VOFI-47902 format. One record per residue (C-alpha): residue number from 1; residue in three letters; x, y, z. Coordinates in steps of 0.001 Angstrom, whole numbers. Layout:
REC  sese  pase       xx       yy       zz
REC   NUM   ALA        X        Y        Z
...
// end
This chain:
REC  sese  pase       xx       yy       zz
REC     1   MET     3589     8304    -5012
REC     2   LYS     5357    11188    -6642
REC     3   GLY     4618    14634    -7295
REC     4   ALA     2217    16390    -5053
REC     5   ARG     1307    12991    -3214
REC     6   ARG     4823    12690    -2004
REC     7   ALA     4920    16196     -782
REC     8   ALA     1730    15703     1178
REC     9   VAL     3194    12277     2704
REC    10   LEU     6273    14279     3706
REC    11   ALA     4375    17131     5130
REC    12   ALA     1944    14754     7156
REC    13   LEU     5452    13558     8487
REC    14   VAL     6688    16519     9706
REC    15   ALA     3561    18798    10426
REC    16   LEU     3452    19727    13834
REC    17   PRO      120    18170    15798
REC    18   LEU    -2160    19811    17715
REC    19   GLY    -2352    19290    21235
REC    20   LEU     1104    17425    21828
REC    21   PRO     1328    16703    25807
REC    22   PRO     3386    19597    27630
REC    23   VAL     6776    18737    28565
REC    24   VAL     8390    20926    31811
REC    25   ALA    10961    23020    30695
REC    26   GLY    14355    21980    32302
REC    27   ALA    12690    18607    33382
REC    28   ALA    15753    16129    33923
REC    29   ALA    13965    12903    34262
REC    30   GLU    16787     9976    34189
REC    31   GLY    14324     7060    33378
REC    32   PRO    10973     6542    32160
REC    33   VAL     7691     6610    33631
REC    34   PHE     4624     4606    32731
REC    35   ARG     1072     5036    34054
REC    36   ASP    -2045     3014    33078
REC    37   GLY      202      938    30453
REC    38   GLU     1446     3944    28798
REC    39   ALA     4610     5942    28704
REC    40   GLN     4358     9405    30178
REC    41   PRO     5911    12506    28851
REC    42   VAL     8539    13163    31623
REC    43   PHE    11645    14130    29332
REC    44   ASN    12464    17370    27941
REC    45   ALA    12039    16833    24409
REC    46   ALA    14394    20024    23723
REC    47   ASP    17299    18433    26187
REC    48   VAL    18673    16019    23302
REC    49   VAL    21717    14723    21660
REC    50   ARG    21837    15035    17677
REC    51   GLU    24212    13006    15891
REC    52   SER    24784    12161    12101
REC    53   VAL    26054     8971    10875
REC    54   TRP    26708     6891     7832
REC    55   VAL    25970     3283     8510
REC    56   ARG    27638      680     6380
REC    57   ALA    25307    -1604     4325
REC    58   PRO    26675    -5121     2945
REC    59   VAL    25664    -4330     -412
REC    60   ASP    27079    -1986    -3710
REC    61   SER    23827    -1052    -5303
REC    62   ASP    25526     1867    -7094
REC    63   ARG    28277     -640    -8212
REC    64   ASP    31525     1625    -7439
REC    65   GLY    32950    -1081    -5738
REC    66   ARG    32298      273    -2232
REC    67   ASP    29286     -796      241
REC    68   ASP    26932     1408      266
REC    69   GLU    25974     3977     3326
REC    70   VAL    22956     5171     5072
REC    71   TYR    22712     8611     6151
REC    72   THR    21416     8236     9427
REC    73   GLU    20182    10759    12173
REC    74   VAL    19941    10249    15857
REC    75   VAL    17576    12130    18426
REC    76   ARG    17993    10942    22076
REC    77   GLN    17704    12105    25457
REC    78   ALA    20765    13902    27305
REC    79   ALA    20324    11095    29743
REC    80   THR    21754     8630    27493
REC    81   ASP    25187    10414    27602
REC    82   ARG    24920     9506    31402
REC    83   GLY    24336     5678    31139
REC    84   LEU    20319     5663    30333
REC    85   LYS    19556     3217    27631
REC    86   VAL    16681     3577    25622
REC    87   PRO    14620     1914    22694
REC    88   VAL    14269     3413    19131
REC    89   VAL    11490     4351    17283
REC    90   PHE    12846     4700    13516
REC    91   PHE    11941     6237    10600
REC    92   ASN    13389     5539     7250
REC    93   SER    12317     7178     3991
REC    94   PRO    13210     8310      547
REC    95   TYR    11618    11640      900
REC    96   PHE    13558    13531     3308
REC    97   SER    15517    15472      608
REC    98   GLY    12634    15922    -1482
REC    99   GLY    12157    14787    -5201
REC   100   ASN    12622    15284    -9058
REC   101   ASP    10201    16555   -11623
REC   102   VAL     9806    13099   -13611
REC   103   ALA     7539    12506   -16506
REC   104   ASN     4961     9377   -16088
REC   105   HIS     4652     6594   -18882
REC   106   ASP     2223     7212   -21626
REC   107   VAL    -1073     5231   -20971
REC   108   ASP    -2740     5653   -24274
REC   109   VAL    -1752     2502   -25753
REC   110   GLU    -2651     -642   -27488
REC   111   LEU    -2702    -3672   -25169
REC   112   HIS     -185    -6336   -25456
REC   113   VAL    -1045    -9467   -27816
REC   114   PRO     1230   -12014   -27746
REC   115   ASP     2475   -12753   -31105
REC   116   GLY     3293    -8759   -31085
REC   117   ARG      449    -7343   -33040
REC   118   GLY     -119    -5022   -29755
REC   119   GLY     1258    -1471   -29506
REC   120   HIS     4385    -2177   -27467
REC   121   GLN     7866    -3371   -28676
REC   122   ARG    10634    -4480   -26375
REC   123   ARG    13648    -1779   -26664
REC   124   ASP    17383    -2735   -26111
REC   125   GLY    19255    -1611   -23046
REC   126   ALA    21023     1277   -24571
REC   127   ALA    17800     2876   -25900
REC   128   LEU    16253     2300   -22166
REC   129   LYS    19416     4056   -20420
REC   130   ALA    19176     6841   -22985
REC   131   GLU    15505     7228   -21915
REC   132   ALA    16337     7264   -17965
REC   133   ASP    19294    10030   -18816
REC   134   GLU    16547    12210   -20279
REC   135   ARG    14111    11477   -17743
REC   136   ILE    16218    12108   -14581
REC   137   ALA    15887    15743   -13987
REC   138   ALA    17639    18167   -11566
REC   139   ALA    17333    16880    -8369
REC   140   VAL    16069    18823    -5246
REC   141   GLY    19414    17893    -3704
REC   142   PRO    20397    16325     -228
REC   143   HIS    18947    18475     2706
REC   144   ALA    20531    21114     4572
REC   145   GLY    19123    20847     7964
REC   146   PRO    18362    18144    10325
REC   147   ILE    15671    15726     9514
REC   148   THR    12479    16298    12090
REC   149   SER     9121    14999    12558
REC   150   GLY     7000    17637    14074
REC   151   ARG     4393    14891    14256
REC   152   TYR     6310    12480    16458
REC   153   GLU     9630    13332    17483
REC   154   ALA     9006    15178    20658
REC   155   TYR     6145    12974    21530
REC   156   PHE     8440     9934    21562
REC   157   VAL    11653    11616    22929
REC   158   SER     9579    13083    26009
REC   159   ARG     8351     9415    26622
REC   160   GLY    11822     7894    26731
REC   161   PHE    11946     6328    23179
REC   162   ALA    15050     7774    21046
REC   163   VAL    13916     8659    17645
REC   164   VAL    16251     7422    14666
REC   165   TYR    15716     8947    10972
REC   166   ALA    17587     7317     7844
REC   167   GLU    17653     8348     4249
REC   168   SER    17161     5329     1895
REC   169   LEU    19670     4183     -535
REC   170   GLY    20280     6769    -3242
REC   171   THR    18402     9528    -1871
REC   172   GLY    19966    12954      155
REC   173   LYS    23101    11949     1824
REC   174   SER    23045     8165     1133
REC   175   THR    24857     6092    -1053
REC   176   GLY    23248     3490    -3187
REC   177   CYS    20926     3590    -5923
REC   178   PRO    16844     3670    -5241
REC   179   THR    15193      528    -6977
REC   180   SER    11486     1105    -5727
REC   181   GLY    11184    -1723    -3034
REC   182   GLY    14421    -3787    -4056
REC   183   ARG    16503    -6030    -2269
REC   184   ASN    19135    -3647    -1601
REC   185   GLU    16858     -769     -319
REC   186   THR    15595    -3433     2297
REC   187   THR    19180    -4372     3016
REC   188   GLY    20021     -334     3758
REC   189   SER    17158       14     6204
REC   190   LYS    18114    -3370     7730
REC   191   SER    21481    -2235     8440
REC   192   VAL    20468      548    10477
REC   193   VAL    18640    -2083    12837
REC   194   ASP    21714    -4004    12856
REC   195   TRP    23871     -917    13933
REC   196   LEU    21615     -179    16936
REC   197   ASN    22384    -4002    17769
REC   198   GLY    26094    -3768    17255
REC   199   ARG    26208    -5908    14257
REC   200   ALA    26940    -3285    11490
REC   201   THR    29403     -327    11745
REC   202   ALA    28909     3413    11153
REC   203   ARG    31195     6517    10776
REC   204   ASP    30840    10194    11521
REC   205   ALA    31409    13157     8968
REC   206   ALA    35125    12829    10077
REC   207   GLY    35582     9205     9291
REC   208   ALA    35661     7845    13236
REC   209   GLU    33751     5086    13872
REC   210   VAL    30415     5603    16131
REC   211   GLU    29015     2862    18134
REC   212   ALA    25284     2908    19050
REC   213   ASP    25880     2173    22834
REC   214   TRP    23221     4114    24165
REC   215   THR    20319     2023    23436
REC   216   THR    18724    -1037    24192
REC   217   GLY    18490    -2551    20679
REC   218   LYS    15301    -2717    20991
REC   219   VAL    13786     -876    17688
REC   220   ALA    10332     -182    16181
REC   221   MET     9938     1031    12962
REC   222   MET     7184     3052    11550
REC   223   GLY     6109     5520     8753
REC   224   VAL     3086     6222     5991
REC   225   SER     3271     5089     2406
REC   226   TYR     6756     4232     1075
REC   227   ASN     7908     5176     4579
REC   228   GLY     5468     2362     5927
REC   229   THR     6370      -15     3284
REC   230   LEU    10115     -196     4538
REC   231   PRO     8932    -1365     7931
REC   232   ASN     7285    -4213     5980
REC   233   ALA    10096    -5183     3887
REC   234   VAL    12705    -5250     6951
REC   235   ALA    10343    -7273     8979
REC   236   ALA    10102    -9608     6366
REC   237   THR    13805   -10184     6944
REC   238   GLY    13219   -11573    10457
REC   239   VAL    16097    -9285    11575
REC   240   GLU    16806    -9329    15643
REC   241   GLY    16081    -6680    17361
REC   242   LEU    13297    -5126    15157
REC   243   GLU    10363    -5658    18234
REC   244   ALA     7459    -3588    16459
REC   245   ILE     6354    -2036    13264
REC   246   VAL     3627      276    12472
REC   247   PRO     3010       90     8605
REC   248   ILE      270     2945     8023
REC   249   ALA     -663     2680     4217
REC   250   ALA     1940      521     3224
REC   251   ILE     2720    -1645      398
REC   252   SER     2874    -5339      860
REC   253   SER     3709    -6513    -2548
REC   254   TRP     4914    -4156    -5096
REC   255   TYR     3204    -5946    -8099
REC   256   ASP     -256    -5445    -6573
REC   257   TYR      840    -1631    -6381
REC   258   TYR     1490    -1139   -10144
REC   259   ARG     -170    -4383   -11548
REC   260   ALA    -3452    -6005   -11006
REC   261   ASP    -3535   -10046   -12235
REC   262   GLY    -1756    -9437   -15085
REC   263   ALA    -3004    -5835   -16049
REC   264   VAL    -1004    -2850   -15827
REC   265   VAL    -2862     -312   -13321
REC   266   ALA    -1981     2987   -11785
REC   267   PRO    -1792     3929    -7932
REC   268   GLY    -5209     5925    -7789
REC   269   THR    -5091     8841    -9801
REC   270   TYR    -1513     8570   -10688
REC   271   GLN    -1665     7008   -14092
REC   272   GLY     1446     6160   -15894
REC   273   GLU     3769     5664   -12679
REC   274   ASP     5893     2665   -12270
REC   275   THR     8711     1455   -10538
REC   276   ASP    11128     3481   -12533
REC   277   VAL     9083     6620   -12235
REC   278   LEU     9172     6431    -8593
REC   279   ALA    13061     5472    -8464
REC   280   GLU    13742     8610   -10521
REC   281   TYR    11989    10679    -8511
REC   282   VAL    13563    10020    -5095
REC   283   TYR    17011     9599    -6700
REC   284   THR    18117    12833    -4901
REC   285   ARG    21934    12101    -3819
REC   286   ALA    24637    14552    -5201
REC   287   ASP    26171    11916    -7687
REC   288   ARG    23341    12559   -10674
REC   289   GLU    24966     9852   -13279
REC   290   VAL    25786     6499   -11025
REC   291   CYS    21924     5396   -11012
REC   292   LYS    21037     5931   -14432
REC   293   PRO    21843     2369   -15475
REC   294   VAL    20335      872   -12432
REC   295   ILE    17104     2749   -13123
REC   296   ALA    17134     1813   -17003
REC   297   GLU    17081    -1898   -15698
REC   298   LEU    13966    -1001   -13822
REC   299   THR    12071     -187   -16946
REC   300   ALA    13306    -3124   -18492
REC   301   ARG    12811    -5746   -16016
REC   302   GLN     9484    -3988   -14508
REC   303   ASP     7741    -5205   -17879
REC   304   ARG     5103    -3050   -18751
REC   305   VAL     4503    -5319   -22069
REC   306   THR     2739    -8094   -20629
REC   307   GLY     2420    -7194   -17071
REC   308   ASP     3120   -10748   -15911
REC   309   TYR     4477   -11448   -12298
REC   310   ASN     8247   -12167   -12679
REC   311   ALA    11556   -12430   -10691
REC   312   PHE    11721    -8536   -10467
REC   313   TRP     8180    -8627    -8550
REC   314   ASP     8955   -11312    -6354
REC   315   GLU    11906    -9679    -5046
REC   316   ARG     9476    -6928    -3793
REC   317   ASN     6826    -9190    -2512
REC   318   TYR     6945    -9264     1146
REC   319   VAL     3846   -11488     1817
REC   320   LYS     5706   -14756      586
REC   321   ASP     8289   -14216     3663
REC   322   ALA     5545   -13087     6422
REC   323   GLY     6621   -16479     8213
REC   324   ARG     9889   -14863     8876
REC   325   VAL     8637   -11752    10718
REC   326   ARG     9622   -11420    14499
REC   327   ALA     8029    -7887    14946
REC   328   ALA     4570    -7400    16331
REC   329   VAL     2681    -5615    13588
REC   330   LEU      184    -2656    14134
REC   331   ALA    -1133    -2616    10648
REC   332   VAL    -2656      516     9763
REC   333   HIS    -4758     1736     6468
REC   334   GLY    -7693     3809     5083
REC   335   LEU   -10535     2432     3938
REC   336   SER   -10847     5165     1049
REC   337   ASP    -7168     4546      367
REC   338   TRP    -6980     4271    -3625
REC   339   ASN    -3290     5030    -3770
REC   340   VAL    -2009     2187    -1534
REC   341   LYS    -5113      194    -2042
REC   342   LEU    -6743    -2076      709
REC   343   LYS    -5157    -5517     -657
REC   344   HIS    -1871    -4388      676
REC   345   VAL    -2840    -4647     4470
REC   346   ALA    -5300    -7457     3704
REC   347   GLN    -3083    -9875     2413
REC   348   TRP     -184    -9160     4566
REC   349   TYR    -2673    -9001     7873
REC   350   GLU    -3830   -12755     6290
REC   351   ALA     -268   -13695     5934
REC   352   LEU      731   -12446     9803
REC   353   LYS    -2150   -14071    11214
REC   354   ARG    -1532   -17621     9216
REC   355   HIS     2017   -17767    10703
REC   356   GLY     1428   -16849    14578
REC   357   VAL     2699   -12996    14314
REC   358   GLU     1455   -10867    16742
REC   359   HIS     -674    -8326    15130
REC   360   LYS    -3339    -5683    15125
REC   361   ILE    -5092    -3884    12126
REC   362   TRP    -6615     -212    12288
REC   363   LEU    -8741      938     9740
REC   364   HIS    -9848     4280     9634
REC   365   GLN   -12355     5960     7095
REC   366   ALA    -9959     8590     5382
REC   367   ALA    -7663     8012     2292
REC   368   HIS    -4016     7763     1947
REC   369   THR    -2919     9401     5381
REC   370   ASP    -1786     9036     8851
REC   371   PRO    -4764     8319    11549
REC   372   ASP    -2829    11103    13448
REC   373   THR    -4425    13552    11101
REC   374   LEU    -7314    12848    12556
REC   375   ARG    -6867    14209    15694
REC   376   SER    -7893    10884    17419
REC   377   ALA    -6807    10373    21099
REC   378   GLU    -7632     6509    20638
REC   379   TRP    -4975     6558    18003
REC   380   ARG    -2167     7930    20086
REC   381   ARG    -3047     5916    23122
REC   382   THR    -2726     2608    20846
REC   383   LEU      433     3519    19289
REC   384   ASN     1900     4409    22774
REC   385   ARG      845     1061    24448
REC   386   TRP     2077    -1055    21487
REC   387   PHE     5487      492    21798
REC   388   SER     5437      406    25684
REC   389   HIS     4539    -2918    25745
REC   390   TYR     6928    -4253    22821
REC   391   LEU     9888    -1796    23210
REC   392   TYR     9886    -1391    27212
REC   393   GLY     8227    -4849    28165
REC   394   VAL     5214    -2988    30178
REC   395   ASP     2695    -5423    31023
REC   396   ASN     -477    -3456    29741
REC   397   GLY    -2340    -6383    27822
REC   398   VAL    -2294    -4709    24816
REC   399   GLU    -1449    -8082    23093
REC   400   ASP    -4724    -9519    24439
REC   401   GLU    -7122    -6822    23321
REC   402   PRO    -9227    -6906    20337
REC   403   LYS    -7157    -7765    17281
REC   404   SER    -9513    -5047    15100
REC   405   THR   -10545    -1396    15289
REC   406   VAL   -12314     -331    12448
REC   407   GLN   -13757     3351    12175
REC   408   ARG   -17450     3547    10932
REC   409   GLU   -18864     5706     8362
REC   410   ASP   -20145     7798    11137
REC   411   ARG   -16775     8131    12462
REC   412   THR   -17173     6119    15621
REC   413   TRP   -14609     3354    16504
REC   414   VAL   -15334     -151    16755
REC   415   ASP   -13321    -3170    18154
REC   416   GLU   -13923    -6560    16999
REC   417   ALA   -11985    -9983    17876
REC   418   GLU   -10639    -9997    13791
REC   419   TRP   -10963    -8736    10359
REC   420   PRO   -12651    -9545     8547
REC   421   ALA   -15270    -9307    10959
REC   422   PRO   -16576   -12462    12676
REC   423   GLY   -19484   -14209    11012
REC   424   THR   -18140   -13126     7390
REC   425   ALA   -18875   -15684     4836
REC   426   LYS   -19200   -15779      960
REC   427   ALA   -22529   -15239     -214
REC   428   ARG   -23622   -15161    -3822
REC   429   VAL   -25750   -13077    -6462
REC   430   HIS   -26211   -13663   -10018
REC   431   PRO   -26930   -11094   -12810
REC   432   TRP   -30221   -11285   -14850
REC   433   ALA   -30903   -10014   -18266
REC   434   GLY   -31227    -6100   -19306
REC   435   GLY   -27813    -4888   -18223
REC   436   ALA   -27489    -2413   -21038
REC   437   THR   -30189     -457   -18829
REC   438   LYS   -30162    -2085   -15575
REC   439   GLY   -30691    -5884   -15147
REC   440   ALA   -31477    -7555   -12075
REC   441   LEU   -29122    -8698    -9019
REC   442   ARG   -30487   -11987    -7553
REC   443   THR   -29424   -14561    -5071
REC   444   SER   -30940   -17023    -7436
REC   445   ALA   -28907   -18217   -10673
REC   446   VAL   -30404   -17378   -14312
REC   447   PRO   -32543   -20431   -15101
REC   448   GLY   -32319   -22287   -18386
REC   449   ARG   -30287   -21663   -21676
REC   450   PRO   -27457   -19417   -21889
REC   451   VAL   -28442   -15431   -21808
REC   452   VAL   -25393   -13444   -23413
REC   453   GLU   -25046    -9822   -22827
REC   454   SER   -22612    -7460   -24246
REC   455   LEU   -20627    -4282   -24079
REC   456   ARG   -17955    -2511   -26051
REC   457   ASP   -15098     -822   -24560
REC   458   ASP   -14801     3175   -24766
REC   459   SER   -11456     4114   -22703
REC   460   SER   -12167     7792   -22740
REC   461   VAL   -15160     7687   -20080
REC   462   LEU   -14876     7452   -16496
REC   463   ALA   -16068     4317   -14801
REC   464   GLU   -18017     6698   -12550
REC   465   ASP   -19641     8202   -15508
REC   466   LEU   -20551     4719   -17160
REC   467   VAL   -21833     3670   -13721
REC   468   ASP   -24526     6672   -13739
REC   469   LEU   -25981     6403   -17522
REC   470   ARG   -29296     5093   -17651
REC   471   SER   -28350     2855   -20465
REC   472   SER   -24955     2521   -22499
REC   473   GLY   -23629      -12   -24893
REC   474   ASN   -20258      457   -23050
REC   475   ARG   -21206     -892   -19710
REC   476   LEU   -23095    -3730   -18189
REC   477   SER   -25087    -3040   -14774
REC   478   TYR   -27057    -5280   -12493
REC   479   ALA   -28901    -4213    -9223
REC   480   THR   -30590    -5547    -6409
REC   481   GLY   -33774    -4111    -5046
REC   482   ALA   -33723    -1849    -2178
REC   483   THR   -32327    -3334      845
REC   484   SER   -34576    -3945     3651
REC   485   ALA   -31684    -3804     6340
REC   486   ASP   -28400    -2389     6641
REC   487   LEU   -25567    -5160     4813
REC   488   ARG   -21798    -5098     5683
REC   489   PHE   -19124    -6041     3423
REC   490   SER   -15941    -7242     5103
REC   491   GLY   -13216    -8683     3174
REC   492   THR   -12933    -9456     -714
REC   493   ALA   -15466    -9537    -3397
REC   494   ARG   -15014   -11840    -6759
REC   495   VAL   -16751   -12244    -9831
REC   496   ARG   -16400   -15314   -11967
REC   497   LEU   -17256   -14395   -15568
REC   498   ALA   -18305   -16684   -18351
REC   499   ILE   -16675   -14329   -20876
REC   500   SER   -15863   -14006   -24681
REC   501   PHE   -13900   -11299   -26475
REC   502   ASP   -13676   -10005   -30299
REC   503   ARG   -10464    -9051   -30039
REC   504   ARG    -7140   -10433   -28782
REC   505   ALA    -6521    -8686   -26117
REC   506   ALA    -8745    -6341   -23864
REC   507   ASN    -9158    -5108   -19891
REC   508   VAL   -11741    -6285   -17829
REC   509   THR   -12943    -4002   -14865
REC   510   ALA   -15703    -5080   -12487
REC   511   LEU   -17055    -2557    -9768
REC   512   LEU   -19151    -3023    -6837
REC   513   VAL   -21798      336    -6333
REC   514   ASP   -23760     1645    -3422
REC   515   ARG   -26971     3285    -5213
REC   516   ALA   -28827     5808    -2902
REC   517   PRO   -32708     6256    -3076
REC   518   ASP   -31963     9651    -4861
REC   519   GLY   -30049     7937    -7449
REC   520   THR   -26378     8952    -6324
REC   521   SER   -24177     6519    -6492
REC   522   HIS   -20648     5226    -4816
REC   523   VAL   -18347     2800    -5960
REC   524   ILE   -17563      676    -3016
REC   525   THR   -14766    -1179    -4648
REC   526   ARG   -13158    -2228    -7803
REC   527   GLY   -11051    -4545    -9655
REC   528   TRP    -9239    -5534   -12970
REC   529   THR    -7703    -8484   -14735
REC   530   ASP    -6030    -8914   -17907
REC   531   PRO    -8147   -12080   -19608
REC   532   GLN    -4637   -13305   -20999
REC   533   ASN    -3373   -14158   -17227
REC   534   ARG    -6560   -15932   -16519
REC   535   THR    -4823   -19096   -15327
REC   536   SER    -1947   -17335   -13607
REC   537   PRO     -541   -13602   -12855
REC   538   ASP     2855   -14959   -14182
REC   539   ARG     1676   -16701   -17530
REC   540   THR      357   -14626   -20457
REC   541   ARG    -1961   -17092   -22456
REC   542   PRO    -3409   -16182   -26060
REC   543   ILE    -7365   -15136   -26486
REC   544   GLU    -9032   -16551   -29440
REC   545   PRO   -11799   -14266   -30386
REC   546   GLY   -15035   -15646   -29981
REC   547   GLU   -13918   -18422   -27722
REC   548   ARG   -15668   -18619   -24164
REC   549   TYR   -13358   -18303   -20896
REC   550   GLN   -13569   -18543   -17414
REC   551   VAL   -12221   -15228   -16225
REC   552   ASP   -12107   -14309   -12184
REC   553   VAL   -11698   -10751   -11204
REC   554   GLU   -10511   -10265    -7519
REC   555   LEU   -12049    -6974    -6254
REC   556   GLU   -10028    -4933    -3750
REC   557   PRO   -10794    -5891      -69
REC   558   THR   -13282    -3289     1666
REC   559   ASP   -15352    -2700     5085
REC   560   TYR   -18490     -856     4285
REC   561   VAL   -21957     -853     5143
REC   562   VAL   -24661     -190     2651
REC   563   GLU   -27441     1379     4517
REC   564   ALA   -31133       33     4254
REC   565   GLY   -32942     1277     1460
REC   566   HIS   -29781     1446     -937
REC   567   SER   -29389     -988    -3574
REC   568   VAL   -26072    -3130    -4564
REC   569   GLU   -25050    -2977    -8045
REC   570   PHE   -22559    -5034   -10031
REC   571   VAL   -21056    -3088   -13098
REC   572   LEU   -18894    -4757   -15636
REC   573   ILE   -16823    -2486   -18212
REC   574   SER   -13424    -3114   -20052
REC   575   SER   -10916     -270   -19631
REC   576   ASP   -10884     2032   -16520
REC   577   TYR    -9916     5295   -17322
REC   578   ASP    -8194     6265   -13899
REC   579   TYR    -6421     3042   -13281
REC   580   THR    -5953      617   -16434
REC   581   LEU    -4069     1530   -19733
REC   582   ARG    -6664     2856   -22327
REC   583   PRO    -6381     1246   -25854
REC   584   LYS    -8476     2895   -28465
REC   585   PRO   -12457     2100   -28148
REC   586   GLY   -13802     -632   -29589
REC   587   ALA   -13399    -3982   -27900
REC   588   GLY   -16211    -6077   -27583
REC   589   LEU   -17053    -8375   -24551
REC   590   SER   -19849   -10811   -23876
REC   591   ILE   -20778   -12495   -20990
REC   592   ASP   -23063   -15561   -20418
REC   593   LEU   -25252   -14601   -17616
REC   594   THR   -26098   -18145   -16516
REC   595   SER   -22517   -18962   -15812
REC   596   THR   -21441   -15789   -13901
REC   597   VAL   -21518   -14984   -10254
REC   598   VAL   -20703   -12476    -8042
REC   599   GLU   -19394   -13521    -4679
REC   600   LEU   -19914   -11167    -1749
REC   601   PRO   -18058   -10997     1685
REC   602   VAL   -21228   -10419     3724
REC   603   VAL   -21531   -10239     7445
REC   604   GLY   -23954   -13053     8268
REC   605   GLY   -23219   -14829     5085
REC   606   THR   -26130   -15914     2509
REC   607   ARG   -28612   -15471     5480
REC   608   ALA   -27958   -11803     5913
REC   609   LEU   -27696   -11232     2370
REC   610   ARG   -31324   -12597     1508
REC   611   ARG   -32845   -11011     4677
REC   612   SER   -31758    -7827     2967
REC   613   VAL   -32126    -7956     -676
REC   614   GLY   -34698   -10884     -631
// end
């Protein structure tokens, strides 16, 4: 999430939207007004009180012997100085003060082999600290002016919600250290919610204590990307007073952002980024030395060597704490988002459902962005009704509406009872011989004795280019015939491989492809695994060349319609140039087709699949 991408996120946060509802100049409303279940723009968004405070957080992440402080800015209606109490929409971000120029990790490296014959070696703490010292460039520095969100501030303030901004620990005017989703960052964000509920203290620039006596204590958090991840993290603490969150394109487990089942992977097109790189990017507090040892520890503990899940990643896994969530969650994600991939919202949403948390999911066709950029009136209406109900208690029925809103390929919006779509069930297809050119993909299994087909890794070639080759020794491809009816996938596809290797380490990448009648292709979804982690993401087990293993690959969730007349392809490759580490070409992979199966999440299940592909 660094560089130009983060600049785009920040721009999305502060960009002025089209069509903001007008606010009458000089209006002096003394209370909120609701119509048809929505808060109305009755306050003058320019008639506000702005104040800056530092909220005390009960953590010392920069190890200076003092509690960290979270720099916070409040924008509230002038009427709050005359006794009006209002709820809060809280935006928390590590990006308000910009970022640093930081290099990513090299990904053109050999894969780890447990006995040390791979290209990785562990380095000592002194070496890691020296590297962190070198990598942290001159900071942009704490911002000079007030924090504002032109996209949402006037909208919310005019409707009776105060807006609060806070800079994440280690960024801007906050103290502490950035740790890319670590517990200290969550504590810092939670402390602002605590302050708004009278459970934490804050001071102004002169050191005088400041109380949030103007608020009802009801808080909602929202944001995009990292700014949406922090609401997930805080909600997972179960903090009282956080009544609603709207995580947009948000991470639910940092392991799944930078790893995939033991494999070191990249956020889409940002090869080599990791938790330490991100922390270095957002490290914009004035003190440029105090956090270097902390960031060096990130480099060591994130473990780019084995890719295993460990205590470091468990600390950054919010899904496991979904049962603690009190807030009503409106989870929002782009179906084309390959930065924060769809797995994040899918697994978070499933966990919330399982624990009975109030929930709704909103999926749009765009990529890593706020749906407000789509200029959808339906989005503003949904957001308004969500906050009006959960922050003001308006009985607008939002909790009883369909739980799923999905934007279809033609850009229309469809409401459904839940997501994945009702009626979705696993449907199996099986690859048949001929994968070097294009084998068949059928609903019946390959009969008889083992049929083995092989490929050889070439990490220098894009996956999309391998998909479109008519024949290749670097990929295996299997396709259905042209579909006779539209075929919808909703949820997570999986591939169960009976596979062997001629080396002790290799990447495994599976792709699901939509092939149009004119021959053009679109990668619907993809997934990766390290076969050394075939039994568990937290355990590396050696591979013996020539021995056959069962290796499962979970592809990223999707909601996608394959149009009638198109075909569905399963493509197997080894390294994925844009996502995995890129060892030198040469590793050989062989699969037994008689024991390999692809499970598809088909709306209508096996019957719908057979009706479409025969």
